[in-house]
N, C-alpha and C positions, 0 to 999 in steps of 0.2 A: 574468341580473342582470349589467351591464362591472363586472368591481373593476379598482381603480387598486392596481400595486406599486410603492411607491417604495422602489428599491435603493439601499444600503450600499455605498460604495465598496471595501467586502471580500468583498464579495461576489461583485462583476464580480475581485476578484483573486484568489479564490477559481476561478472557472470561470468564461473571459471570455465565453463561451457561453449565462451567464446570460438574458442579455436573451430567447431565443426558449422558456424554459422556464412559461411564462404560459399557455398556450394560446391563446384569444379576449379575451381582457383587456387594460388599458392596461399598457406599462411603462414606468415615469417616474424617468427620472437626472436628479437635479436641475443642476446648472450646478458646484458646486461639487466635486462627483463629480467632474466634469471635469478640474475643478483640479486633483484630489491625485494623478487617471491619469496627468495630465500631469508631476506634480513626479517622480511614480515611476518615470515610463519610460524614463530615462535610466538607471536601478540592472540593474546587472549579473546582479543574483542574479535567484529565477522569479519575486518580485513585477516587480520589472525587467519582467520577460517577458511577463508573466499583461495587466500593463500594455497596454503595446502591443499586443498580440492582443485587451483588448478595445475599444481607442481604433480599431485598425482597422475593427474589426465596426461600430464607430459610424461611423466616415467613411462607408462604404461605406453603411449604412442614410442618411444625408445625404445620397447622392449620388441616391437618389430621391425627396426633397422636402423640405421646410421641416419639420424634427424640430421647434422649436417648435410648430409645428402639428397633429401628427402623421402618420409613415410607416407604413404598412400592414403588418405583417409575415405569413410567409408561413404561419402557424400561425392566421391571422384576427383576431391582434391588435394595435394597435399602441404605437410607440414614442413616446414624448415625451422632447425636452428643458426640464425646468423652470428659465425664471431665476432662481429663486428669491424666499424668502418678501416679498411687500411689504405684510402685515400689523404691526403695529408693535412692535418686540421683546417679548419674555416675559419680565418679572424671573425665570421661574422657570430661566432660560434662558442663562448666559454665551453671548453673540452671538458671541462671537467664537470660539469652538470651530464645527469645523467639522462634525460632530456634528450640534451643536445646531442649523442651519442648514440641515441633511440634517432634521432632525426638525421645527422649523418648516415644511418644503414639507411636509411631509405632513401635519401640525395643517392648515394654510393651506384641502389640498385637505379635507380632512374637513370643515372649516370653512363650504365650498361644497355642502356635502349628499354629497358625494362619498362609495363606498365604498373606504375605501383600508384600504392594507396595508402594515406597515415591515417591510420580509423587511433583517436586518442577519446576520452571522456572528457580533456581537460582544455577547454575552449584557448589557454594561451597558449598549449602548444601548438592547437590548430593552426593559429593565429602565426606564432612564429613557420612553420613551417608552410602554406600557403604564400608568404610574403619569401619563401626561398625557394620559390618556384616547383611546389610538392600541391598533391591533388589530397586533401584532408577534410577529415569527415569523423561527424559521435557514429559511437556503437550506434544502429539505428533500428536493428533485427526487435528488438523491444519495444519501440514505440507506437505510441497511438496518437493521436489528433486530438488535444484534449480540447479545444475548441467544437468538435465535434464531439462530444462523449458522450454515451450514451445516459439520458437524466432520470430512469427508471419510470416517471408519470410522463401524461400529458393530457391537455384540454383535448377535448369532443364535443360541436354542437349533434346534437339530437334534436330529433323530432318531442314535443312537450308530452306527448303523451307516451310516450317509453319510456323516458323518466319516472310516470305515475306508475305503470304498469313495473318497471325496474321494483319501484318499492313494494309493492304488493306479493310480488314472486320472489322479490331477494336474487331471481338473478338475470340474466339478459345476452342477447346473441348478437353480438354487431357485423353484419356485415359489409364487408368494403375497408375495413380498417384490418392492420398487420398490429398486432400484439406479440411476445415474446413472455413467456413465463413467468409471474408473481409484478408485472408491468401495471403500473396504476393507471387511475387516469380519472379527471375530475369531468363528467358528462354534464354539458349546461342547455336548457331548453334556446332551438332555435330560436323560436319568439318570444320564448319571458327566461332571459339571462339571468335571474333571479333565480329560478327552478333548476337543481341540480342535485346530484349526489356524487358518491366516490366510492370507486370500482376497485377491484384487482382480477385482474386476469388469471383463469385457473387452467392451466393445462391442458389438465385432464377429462376434463368436463365440455373447454374448447369455450367455453361464454365467462363473463364479466360476473362477479358476485361483490354483492353489494356489501361494505364495511360496517361495522358498528357504530353507534351514538357515541360511543365514548371511550376518549383517547386520553387513559390516565393510567400513571403507575407509582406507589409512594407519594403522591399529593403531587407528580408533578404533570401538566395538563398542556396540550396541544397549544398551538399558538397562531397556527397557520396547516396550509393542507399539505405542507411536502412535511411538516412536525406528526399530520396526523398520518400519514404513510408509514410514515417511520414508524412511529407505535405498532402499527400495522403487522412491518413486516419484524420488529424484536421479539413483538410477542408470539409470532406463526411459530408452533415448531416443528412446521415442518420443512420451516428455512432454517440451512445449516449454516450459510454465510451471506450475511450482508455487507455492504459495505457505505458506510455517509459520506457525501465528495458537499462541503461548503465549509462559509470562510466565518471569521470568527465570529462566537456570535449566535452562531444559528439553533446551537442546540443539539447538533452530534453527540459529547462526549456527556453531557450532563441527562437526555433520556434515556441515552444506552445503559449507565449505571441503571439511573430509575425502573427499567425493566427487566434487568438483571437481577436488582436484590428482589422485585416483586417476583421475579423467579425463583429464587432462591428461601429465601424464607420462610418459611412451613407454616408460619401462624399469619404470615397474609398473603398467601399464592395455597389452598387446600393444595396437599400435594406435590411438594417443590421437583420443580422441573430440571434443574441443576442443582451439584453437589455444593457447588461454589463458584463464587466470583472473581477469575483470575485477568488482573488489568496489566498493558506492559506497555510500555512505552521504547522507543531506541532513542539511543543516548547520542543523536547530535544537536549540540548544541546551539544557541542563537550566542555566539561570544566563545569564551573559555568552557573549557568543558566540565564535565563532572569531577575529576584529578583534581584541580584548584579548589574545591571546596571545602571546606573543613570537615573535620574530623570521620571516624569508620565508613562503610559502606553502608550501613545502611541507613546512617545519619546524612551520607551524600545522596543518597535516594532520594529522603526526606523531603533534597531539597529540589534534585529533580522532577519529582511526583510531586510536587503541591499543588498542580490544579488540578490531580485526581481527589489530593486530600478534600480542596477547595469543596467541590462538587459532595462527595459523597457527605461532607457534614450538611450541606446545604439540600442534600434529599433527607436526611435524618432527621433535623430538624421542620423539614414540612411536612411530612408523611404523618396523616389521622389514623395512626395503629397506635393503641395499649403499647404494644411491644417497643414500638418507634418511641414511642412521647418515653420513656425507660431509658432509653439506650440516650437520650437526647439530654437525657438528664444529667447521665455519667461524664467523668471528668474528660473524658475523650471517647464519641460515641463508635469513632472510627475507628480508634486504636482497638476497641475492646472488640469488633466486628473480625479486626484481622487477628487478635490474641482466638477469638473462639474458632477459627478458619473456617469462619464463614469468606472471609475477604482476604487473597494475597493481591500486593500490590508488587511490578520486579519489572527488573530495566529487560527487552529484551535476550543479552547479549548470556542471562543465567536462567533463561527456558530452556534454548538450545539443545538439543539432544533428549527432552523430556517427551514421554506418553503424557496424553492429555484430555483423559475418558472421564464425562458428565459434566463437563464445567462451562460457565459461562465466561470465554474469553475475550477481551475488547484490547485491541491493540490499537492505544492511542495514536496521535501524529505518522500516522502508517507512508505517510506521502513521503518520507525519509530513508523509507527501504528500495532495494533495489528489487526487481520482480524476481530474480533468485530468491533473494530475503524473504519476500511474503509468501513464495512456494515454498519453500521451510515449513512458514510457521503454519499455513493450513496442512500442512501432511503430519504435521504432529496433534492433529488433531483426533481423538480417539472415540469413540462409541459414547454415542451422547452426547455429544459436545458442538457449541452453537458460538461460532468466529463472528464476531464483528469487527472491521477495520476503518477505521476512521479518519479523518483528515486533510486538508487545504490545497492541493495544491497549486495553489499561488503562493501559498509558504513554505517554502522550501529549505532549508538551511545544508544537504549535504551536498558537497561544493559539484558532484559528476552528475546530480538526477537535476531532470525541470521538468515542467509539469508533462510534458509527452510521455519521459521516460521511466517516471518512477513507478513503484511496485501496484501504488492504488490506483492508479488510472488502466495500469495495462490491467490486470487482477478484473476491474468492471470491463472493459472491452473483452476481454477472452470468456469470460466467467457468462454474459448477458447469454438467454438463452436454456441458463440449465436450470429445472425444478427445483434443486436444490437451493438457487440464489438468487436472493432482492439488492437491489438498488436505490436506494433515492437521494436525487441533486437536491441540499435543501437550500432557497437559494433569499431567504429574507435572515438578519438579523435580527433576533429577539432579545438580547441582550440589553441594551438600549437607547435611549435618542440617541445618546453621544457614541458608540460603538457602529453605529448604525452610518452612521456622517463620516467616521473615518475608513469605516471600509469602504463608503461608496466611493469617497472624495481623496482620498490618502493614498 
């Protein structure tokens, strides 16, 4: 039986290609949604980019036929532009609000006997629609179950003598255990749990490889097992994309920056692996946005990127290396590295459309990105580039995303199993006892 999916504007902003996500059913975009997309299309931010992309998709469909009568989609469904409700205004809805006009379009179709679903990323709009008797759903095509998110590492009990053999041979084939490429494990002795080894699964040889005993970069050292796995993934040149998920204080950003600098500074790492460190964050504020901050663009970004500067300053002052001590004695070590074109710090908005070769790219706060945005960023990677996405899906500031629908968790689930990909769930806060208490109890 054919169903009718009425899309809210925010669904197309979230994913401009969402028009093609409903199989053989009808996809209906009210005319007011086109008007809202037209209003957003001149914006220079990601909302403007997605609005332009969505309008382009609709224009391509319009060239195939009269869209008010329905245009056949490749998946077997039909796409319609609905001109708007013709039924009398509903006293329960303020007819001046665009959200209400969209809901009224869905109500009119339902009154005609159609099976209608109102699709919106806005929880308030869904609540209103449900209160009025509509079936209302979130856009779920790109959602994962965060509670079951791939951890990237696990603990396994094995016979004690196998651990002894592992240390002598530095590789071990474990029968009866399933691994994905670049998955890590803590191997513990069945009779003596204190006997342990850390390993990474190498898909090419179908065995576990012993990890080195040193987990350090630029004076920053691992403080727990998950951080040791993080150092290994970040310093492995065969892993081109790393995702780090963890709560505040787990070391995601600090370790990423330290490992990046260790592979960029020629004097610190013989034969630099990358030419530059590029750090970017989405401008999704917890409060007023960047436009309210004082100063010109660079000064505004300095306020927004301050956590990155703080981490870089800490690393530079921690590094036990002559060149780093020289930088630390400078007026501003981080500013020196920026002016020397070793580090570039930028808002994600301003790297859109660039090709990024031979760079170490860190995208901080990636939980505030949509799956479409993460795909756009990763597709910017040129030859020799490594990308690291860090974030905490429990701390999302984007009003249309949650732990199950953001680009970070979506990437983890979609890319696990690729030999180019590594992922670590960091589960212990090491910032301070007080920070750990806040994470656990507040």
